[in-house]
C-alpha positions in Angstrom: -4.3 -23.1 -1.1 -2.7 -21.0 1.8 -5.2 -18.1 3.3 -5.2 -14.9 2.4 -5.1 -12.6 5.8 -4.0 -9.1 6.3 -0.2 -8.7 6.5 1.1 -11.2 3.8 2.7 -10.5 0.6 1.3 -11.4 -2.8 3.6 -11.7 -6.1 2.4 -11.5 -9.7 3.1 -14.4 -12.2 3.6 -14.5 -15.3 -0.1 -14.3 -16.5 -0.3 -10.7 -15.6 2.3 -9.9 -17.9 1.4 -6.6 -20.1 -1.3 -5.7 -17.3 -0.7 -2.9 -14.4 0.0 -5.8 -12.1 3.4 -7.0 -14.2 6.0 -7.7 -11.8 4.3 -6.4 -8.5 4.4 -7.5 -4.9 1.4 -6.4 -3.0 1.1 -6.1 1.0 -2.5 -7.4 1.6 -3.7 -4.9 4.2 -7.6 -5.8 4.9 -9.3 -9.2 4.0 -12.5 -9.9 5.4 -16.3 -10.7 4.0 -16.4 -7.1 1.7 -13.6 -8.3 -0.2 -9.7 -7.6 0.0 -7.2 -4.4 -0.1 -3.6 -4.2 -0.8 -0.8 -2.0 -2.1 1.3 -2.6 -4.7 4.8 -2.2 -2.3 7.3 -2.2 -5.3 6.1 0.3 -7.7 7.2 4.1 -7.4 4.6 6.7 -8.3 6.5 8.7 -10.7 6.1 12.0 -8.5 7.2 13.1 -5.0 4.9 14.2 -2.5 5.7 18.0 -2.8 4.8 18.0 -6.1 1.3 17.8 -5.3 -0.2 21.0 -5.1 -1.8 20.5 -1.9 1.8 19.0 -0.1 3.8 21.9 -2.0 4.9 22.8 1.5 6.2 19.4 2.2 9.7 17.7 2.1 10.4 15.4 -1.2 9.3 12.2 -0.2 8.7 9.6 -3.0 5.0 8.6 -3.8 4.5 5.0 -4.2 1.6 3.6 -7.0 -0.5 1.6 -5.2 -2.9 0.3 -7.5 -5.3 1.2 -10.0 -8.3 2.1 -7.5 -8.9 5.4 -5.8 -5.8 7.4 -7.6 -7.3 10.5 -6.0 -6.4 9.7 -2.4 -3.2 9.1 -0.4 -2.8 6.1 2.0 -0.3 5.3 4.5 1.6 2.4 5.7 4.2 3.0 8.8 5.8 1.5 11.6 6.1 4.2 13.6 2.1 4.3 15.8 4.7 6.3 18.4 4.3 9.3 16.0 1.0 8.6 13.8 -1.9 7.6 15.6 -5.5 6.4 14.5 -3.5 3.6 12.6 -4.5 0.1 11.9 -2.0 -2.5 13.0 -1.6 -5.2 10.9 0.0 -8.7 11.6 3.3 -8.1 10.5 4.2 -5.0 12.5 3.0 -2.5 10.5 0.0 0.2 10.5 -2.2 1.1 7.9 -3.6 4.4 8.0 -3.3 7.0 10.6 -3.5 10.8 11.1 -2.1 12.3 8.0 -1.2 15.6 9.6 1.2 13.3 11.3 2.5 11.3 9.0 3.5 14.9 7.1 4.8 16.4 10.1 6.9 13.3 10.4 8.3 13.7 6.9 8.7 17.4 7.2 10.9 17.0 10.6 13.0 13.7 9.5 11.5 11.9 12.6 10.6 9.0 10.3 12.3 7.7 6.7 11.1 5.9 3.8 12.1 2.9 5.7 9.5 3.8 8.4 6.4 5.3 6.1 5.5 4.9 2.7 2.9 7.0 1.2 0.8 5.4 -1.6 -1.5 7.0 -4.5 -3.9 4.2 -5.4 -4.8 1.0 -3.8 -5.6 -2.4 -5.1 -9.3 -4.1 -4.1 -10.9 -7.2 -5.0 -14.4 -8.4 -4.2 -15.2 -11.2 -1.9 -13.8 -14.2 -3.8 -12.1 -12.5 -6.5 -8.6 -12.3 -5.0 -8.7 -16.2 -4.4 -10.0 -17.6 -7.8 -7.0 -15.5 -9.3 -4.8 -16.9 -6.6 -6.5 -20.4 -8.2 -5.9 -19.6 -11.8 -2.3 -18.9 -10.7 -1.9 -14.7 -11.3 -0.5 -14.5 -7.6 2.1 -16.7 -5.6 2.3 -16.2 -2.4 5.6 -14.5 -1.2 
């Protein structure tokens, strides 16, 4: 089996049809002895950033539905370490996290666009060995 690691994408299979994960692509951002964290990268949340009370001063910017875990917080993936500090670099050139004030400023000033920043509500999380078991049972394929 191909190794799960940060920076790779997995896609759901028909095994997950009828669930939150139906037709999803997930970017793995952490995979270690504590488990795995990833974000659904192909599912819009249905609201824009400016529709959230605490960000009503922001420009309209699409929110992604990152996953069913911790839907009370925003998370970010970006390609702009020159604008957004404190992000963790992934092997594929993306950055996970960073200074959220700088994220909002980059959005509001149009210094970065939707190709360079994705903002997520929620994430996907698996305990140690859980995702490997789901891959073995055929729920996920590597893309």
